[in-house]
C-alpha positions in Angstrom: -46.3 -11.1 52.4 -43.7 -13.1 54.3 -42.6 -16.6 53.7 -44.9 -18.2 56.4 -48.1 -16.9 54.8 -46.9 -17.5 51.3 -46.5 -21.2 52.3 -50.0 -21.1 53.7 -51.5 -19.6 50.5 -49.6 -22.0 48.3 -50.8 -25.0 50.4 -54.4 -23.8 50.1 -54.2 -23.3 46.3 -52.7 -26.8 45.7 -55.4 -28.2 48.0 -58.1 -26.7 45.9 -56.4 -28.2 42.7 -56.2 -31.6 44.2 -59.9 -31.4 45.4 -60.9 -30.3 41.8 -59.2 -33.4 40.5 -60.9 -35.6 43.0 -64.3 -34.0 42.2 -63.7 -34.8 38.4 -62.8 -38.4 39.3 -65.8 -38.8 41.5 -68.4 -37.1 39.4 -67.0 -38.5 36.1 -66.8 -35.1 34.4 -65.3 -35.2 30.9 -62.6 -32.7 30.0 -62.0 -32.0 26.3 -59.2 -29.7 25.1 -59.9 -28.8 21.5 -60.4 -32.3 20.2 -58.4 -34.2 22.8 -60.4 -36.0 25.5 -58.2 -35.8 28.6 -57.9 -39.3 30.2 -58.9 -39.8 33.8 -55.5 -41.2 34.7 -54.2 -37.6 34.2 -56.5 -36.5 37.1 -55.0 -39.2 39.3 -51.6 -37.8 38.6 -52.9 -34.2 39.2 -54.5 -35.3 42.4 -51.2 -36.8 43.7 -49.0 -34.0 42.6 -51.4 -31.4 44.0 -51.7 -33.3 47.3 -48.0 -33.6 47.7 -47.5 -29.9 47.0 -50.3 -28.9 49.3 -48.9 -31.0 52.1 -45.5 -29.4 51.6 -46.9 -25.9 51.7 -48.8 -26.7 54.9 -45.9 -28.4 56.6 -43.5 -25.5 55.8 -46.2 -23.1 57.2 -46.2 -25.0 60.4 -42.4 -25.2 60.8 -41.7 -21.6 60.3 -41.8 -19.3 63.4 
């Protein structure tokens, strides 16, 4: 796999992660790890980070020849 398609796949994976966080926020799904209830602000953070990394992957895909 060359660098161009690696960036495309990376962008798609992080887009799915960001969309999963958006779905959790929209649907109000609770997430519990052992006894710790994960707060929703963590999904806002995950959505932002996933979105930025997805954008970076797609923009690098488009820049490479």
